[in-house]
C-alpha positions as CSV (number, residue, x, y, z in Angstrom):
1,M,0.0,0.0,0.0
2,L,1.3,3.5,-0.9
3,L,0.2,6.5,1.2
4,D,0.7,10.0,-0.3
5,V,0.8,12.6,2.5
6,R,1.1,15.7,0.2
7,E,-1.4,18.5,0.0
8,Q,-4.4,18.4,-2.3
9,D,-2.8,20.7,-5.0
10,E,0.3,18.4,-5.1
11,W,-1.9,15.3,-5.3
12,A,-3.9,16.8,-8.2
13,A,-0.7,17.6,-10.1
14,G,0.2,14.0,-10.2
15,H,0.3,10.9,-8.0
16,A,0.8,7.1,-8.2
17,P,-2.2,5.4,-9.6
18,S,-2.8,3.1,-6.7
19,A,-1.9,5.6,-3.9
20,V,-4.2,6.5,-1.0
21,H,-4.2,10.3,-0.2
22,I,-4.2,11.5,3.3
23,P,-2.5,14.9,3.8
24,L,0.0,14.9,6.6
25,G,-2.1,17.3,8.7
26,D,-5.1,15.0,8.5
27,L,-3.1,11.8,9.3
28,P,-3.7,11.6,13.1
29,A,-7.5,12.0,12.6
30,R,-7.6,9.5,9.7
31,A,-5.0,6.9,10.9
32,A,-7.7,4.3,11.5
33,E,-8.3,4.2,7.8
34,L,-4.8,2.8,7.3
35,T,-5.3,-0.2,9.6
36,E,-8.3,-1.2,7.5
37,L,-6.5,-0.7,4.2
38,A,-3.0,-2.1,5.0
39,D,-4.2,-5.6,5.7
40,D,-1.0,-6.4,7.8
41,R,1.3,-5.2,5.0
42,P,3.8,-2.4,5.2
43,V,2.5,1.1,4.3
44,Y,5.0,2.9,2.0
45,V,4.7,6.7,2.6
46,V,5.5,9.3,0.0
47,C,5.5,13.1,-0.2
48,R,7.3,15.5,-2.6
49,T,10.9,14.8,-1.6
50,G,10.8,12.7,1.6
51,G,10.6,15.1,4.5
52,R,6.9,15.0,5.3
53,S,6.8,11.3,4.6
54,E,9.7,10.7,7.0
55,R,7.7,12.5,9.7
56,A,4.5,10.6,8.9
57,T,6.4,7.3,8.9
58,A,8.0,8.0,12.3
59,W,4.6,9.0,13.7
60,L,2.8,5.9,12.3
61,N,5.5,3.5,13.6
62,A,5.7,5.2,17.1
63,A,1.9,5.2,17.4
64,G,1.7,1.5,16.4
65,V,-0.8,2.3,13.7
66,V,0.9,0.3,10.9
67,D,4.4,-0.8,9.8
68,A,5.4,2.3,7.8
69,V,8.3,2.8,5.4
70,N,9.5,6.1,4.0
71,I,10.0,6.5,0.2
72,A,13.3,8.4,0.0
73,G,13.3,11.0,-2.8
74,G,9.5,11.2,-2.9
75,M,7.3,11.8,-5.9
76,K,10.1,13.8,-7.6
77,S,12.2,10.6,-7.8
78,W,9.1,8.6,-8.7
79,A,8.3,10.9,-11.7
80,T,11.9,11.2,-12.9
81,S,12.3,7.4,-12.7
82,G,9.5,7.1,-15.2
83,H,6.9,5.5,-12.9
84,P,3.3,6.1,-13.9
85,L,1.4,9.1,-12.7
86,V,-2.2,10.1,-12.8
87,G,-3.6,13.5,-12.0
88,D,-6.0,16.4,-12.9
89,Y,-3.6,17.9,-15.5
90,D,-1.8,16.8,-18.6
91,D,2.0,16.8,-18.8
92,V,2.9,18.1,-15.4
93,P,6.7,18.5,-15.0
94,P,8.3,16.7,-12.0
95,E,9.3,20.0,-10.3
96,V,5.6,20.7,-9.4
97,L,4.9,17.3,-7.9
């Protein structure tokens, strides 16, 4: 499972097709959703470059919500590596992700 903790405008610019979107600020209130979706699998957490996802991963693991793993490099690395993206716009350059 892939959790994207970026803000709505970043999500709309482009995200992994199978990702679940919960902005970092909403995570404590919505953490229970992850226990239902994760199905005892690790939750991989992504943001733009890795800072917010690192904080989210630390919080999720410390709180015992799920087994969380940070995606180093974030969506910028995801996009520049050629992984698929979906979003609300066409041809969004990686620098806006």
